[in-house]
N, C-alpha and C positions, 0 to 999 in steps of 0.2 A: 550471491552475484554474482552469475556468469558473461563472463569475460566476450567482451567482441573486437573485432576489430573497426578501422573508422576510418575511413575513406572519403575524400570529396573531390571526387575527378573534375575535368578542364574542359570536355565537352562530350557531347552525347557518348560520342564512339568508346572513351575511355569507361564512362558507362559501363556502357552494356559489356564493353570486352571483360571487364574485373567481373563483372555477374557471369558472365558465361563459364568463368577460370576457376571460381567460388562455388560450389553447391551450396544452396544454403543463406547467399549471399540474399538481403534485403537492399531497394529504394527506398531511399528513406525523402522525404519532403515537407510536408506538416509533421507528420508523425502520433496525430490524432489520434487512429486506430491501434498504428504498429505498434507503438510505445505502450498502449496498455495493456495487448495483448504478450509485449516483454516483459510483463511487470507478474501480470495472470499466471506465465511459465507457457501458455499456450504455443508463442512465438521465442523461437533463440536462436534467429543470426548468428552464426561465426564472421558476418562483413555488411557493414552500415553502410550502403554508399550512400553519400547525401546529396540530392540533383539540384536542393534549392534553391544553388547561386547558380546553374544553369539555363542560358535563355531560352528560356520556353514558358516565359508570366506575362505574354502580351495576349492583347485578341485583337485582331485587323480581321477586316473585307475580304474574300474573295471575288476573285475576276468576276466572278457571274452574281456577284452578292450574298450569295452565302454568308457564311463567320467562320472564322479559322479560333480557336480556342488552346490557348497552351498549356501541358501539363499540368504546371506549376501556377497559374493564374487558381487567385486566393478564390474561398465561393462564395466572400461578403464584397469585392471588388468582381465579378461574375455578375452577382446578384443586383449591385447597382447602375452597370454600362448601360451607359441610354440603348444603346443596340440591343441589350438582351432583351432590359424593359421594353422596348417599342416594339420590337418583330419577334419576340419572342417569348411574351411573358408570362406561359406554363414553363417558364425554367428559371425565372427567376425567382414567381412563385416557391418553387417547389425548392428550390435554394433556400428559401428565407424562413422555409418552414420547417429546414434540419435545423437539429440537435441546436446549441446558444449563441449570443453576437460571437461571445471567445470561440471558439470552434470553429466561426464559419471565419475569422481573422485569419489563423493559423491553414486550413484543412484545402487541400488540394483541388484539380478536379482530375486528374488523374491518379490520384489518394481516393476520392470520392468512389470512382468508378470498382476501385480495388478491395475497397472496406468488406473486412467478413460478418457474419452471422450472427447476431446476440445472442443465438440460441443458448439458453441457459447450459445446456450439457458440454455444449462447444468451449462456454470460456471456464467452466469447471474440471481441470486439468483430473479429479479425485474421480471422476463419471467417464463412462465409455463411452463415444460418438467414433461412429464412421467416417465424420466430416476430420475430425483430428485424428483421430488411428483407424483407417481404413479393418477393415474385420473385427473391430471391439461391439457393434451393435447401437440402439438404436434408440436406447431409453424415454427419446420426446416423447415417442407413437403410444405406446401406455401410460406416461406420467404427465408431465406439465406440457401445453402444447397450446395452449386458449393464443398465444401469439403467432402460432405457427403456420405449417404452408397448407392451403387447402385446393388448389392447383398445383399438375406437374410431378409432384412427392411420387416416393418413392418407400420399398418395404425400408432401405436403406437410410434416407434423410426425409424430413420433413423441414427444415429449416428454410427462411426466408431473407431473401436479397433485404439488407433494412435498406438501400440509398432511396432520396428523392430525389435527386437530382437523374438517376440513370431511366428512374417512368418518365419526366418526359424529357429529356435526351431519346430515348426507345418511340414515345409518342410524335418525336419532331423528324423521325427520318436522318437523326445523325451518325456518323461513323469515326472511327477510332484507329486513329496513327498509330504504328507501330515499328517501332525500330529494332533488330534484332544483330543476333551473330551473323544471320543469313542475308540480311538488308533488314528493306522497307514493308510493311504490308499493311492492308487497309478493313476493317472488318466494321461494318454493321456495330451498331450498339443493339441492335438488335440477334446478332448471335455471337455475339459478346460474352457473355455470361450463360452456365448452361444449367440444364435441369442437370439432376441429381443423380438421374439412374442405380445404376450401381458403383459409380464411381465421385462420393458425397463431395470427397477431398480436393479433388475440383471445381475451382467456382471461378474459371472463365477461360477461352478458346487460349490463352494467354502462353507462348512457349520457353521456354528455360531460357533465362535473358534477357525477353525481350523487355523494351519500356516503350511505356505508353510515351509520347511525344505533342500531341495534339487529339484535340478534337473537333468534327468539321460539321457545323448545320448547311445542309441546301437551303439556298433561298429562300423568305418567305412565301409559298403559294399567293398570287393571286387571291383579295377577298379573305381567305384563312384567320379567323379566332381561334386564341387556344386560351388554358386557363389549367392549374392542378389543382385538387381539395383532397385533403387527407382529414383522417379520422383518428383520433389517438384517445391516449387515455386523460391525459392533461392537456393543456395547454402547450405549454412549451417543453423544447427538450425531449420529447419523447417520439420513438418513432412509430413506425404507421400502424394502426391492427388495420387497415386498408385505405388506398391514395387512387386517386385516378388521374391521367395524364389526357388530356382532348384537342383536340384539334379539328376543325369542322369549317364547311366553307356552304353557305346555302343562299341556293340564288331564287326568287323566283316560289320561294316558298319549300322548294326541294335541295336533299343534298349534294352537293356535289362532288365535296370531297371530302374524309371522314380518315381521321388516327382516333386510334386509342391505347392506352395503356396503362396496367393495374400495376399498384406499389402494395407492399404486407403480404399479398397471397400465393406468393412461389418462391422458389430458389432463385428468380430474375425477375426481372418487370416485363411480366406478360404483355405481350403485345394478341388486341384484343381481335386476330381475326377475320370470324368469324361476325360477329358484332359488325366491323366496319363494311363485313362487305353487305347487310341486310342495309345498314346507310343510304347506301350509295344509291343516288339515282331515287328514294325513296321519299316524301313527306317527311318533310321537319317536321314533328309531330311528336308530344309526348306517345301515344300509342306506338311509334315507332321508333324511337328509342329504346321502350321497356319491352320493346319484342326480340331488336338486336342487344340488347345487354343480356336477356336473359338465355337470346341462341348460345352468346359466350360462355356464362356460367353453368348452363347444360353440364359443363364439363369437369364440375368441381367436385370435389369427395372428400368430403371436410370431417375432423377425427370427430372422439365424443364429445371433447367442450370447445370445438370452435367454429362450426354448423354458423354463427351469427355472424361472421366474417362477411359472406355470402352474404345475407341482404345487404349491411352494411353497405358492401359494394356496389350492391346493382343499387341501392340510391342515389351513391354518392355522382355513379356512374351516368344515371338517367337525368340530376339532378343538374351537374355541370352539362349533357350534351344540348337540352335546354337553358340554362342561361348560354350560352355560345350563341345559342341560335335565336335569342331576344336582342342580341346586342348588333348595333349597325356595323358594314363590314367596315376594316377597317381601311385609313388611308395608306397610298403605297408612296 
């Protein structure tokens, strides 16, 4: 048993101050990932700062009709929220596709964004891992990598981001609000998670002492529909081999607006900017959808045993776009 201190702060400012003053401290909310990593010996914080009682558990409308989601809103509550189900169905579907009902009842919005990879080498402290111990190597490249990255990886890391929720948030153009020792700042979800490069131990752009306080969704574009689709080894309680979140607006048979993000393929949710460029203004046909997705996936660099993920992601994305194009425009 490794001893650690425990603090229940009375405010965001107190929580941030305590974290900044104690290197290696960790914020604790649901604990569904952090506590597991502590049990495995991957994480050994000297201080746990329990933020679960702070007033960060509300979902409210913004002045412009968007949605403000507190960092400690539980995944089950967010998935069931009527405004999410009506205006952002991709987010509700992504949340319901993640973990089990029991875990969703405990897991939080902020914790979901910060959960760490399930690469088996990262979770096994008897094995080298650049993400856990920089410079020790990445045995996954030549070892077990069936579930790992085909996009954006580096020689130092081929891990994937495990979040379903983050993929939907990336397609929905959400932003993350952070409170740290230097004050508040806002980061787009698409820029919150990092590609591994030569520093795979840095999952996100979050700075020491910073706390996620909320996630903000912009208003749903007029006429836009969204969905989330996921392929996995079993029907529940499994991480994505590949997933896709799509937002599409079709008028008079042509794509007016499109957002597309992949999960299970990279170290971060992969926003498909090249595909979106092909889609905008083009006919809403299967041929257009296939051309757009193929343009995006040209960048894929599969390893020995995970090339199937490229075809899997392709089929998911084309199917999702076709399904959205066939839907009637949602009401305002």
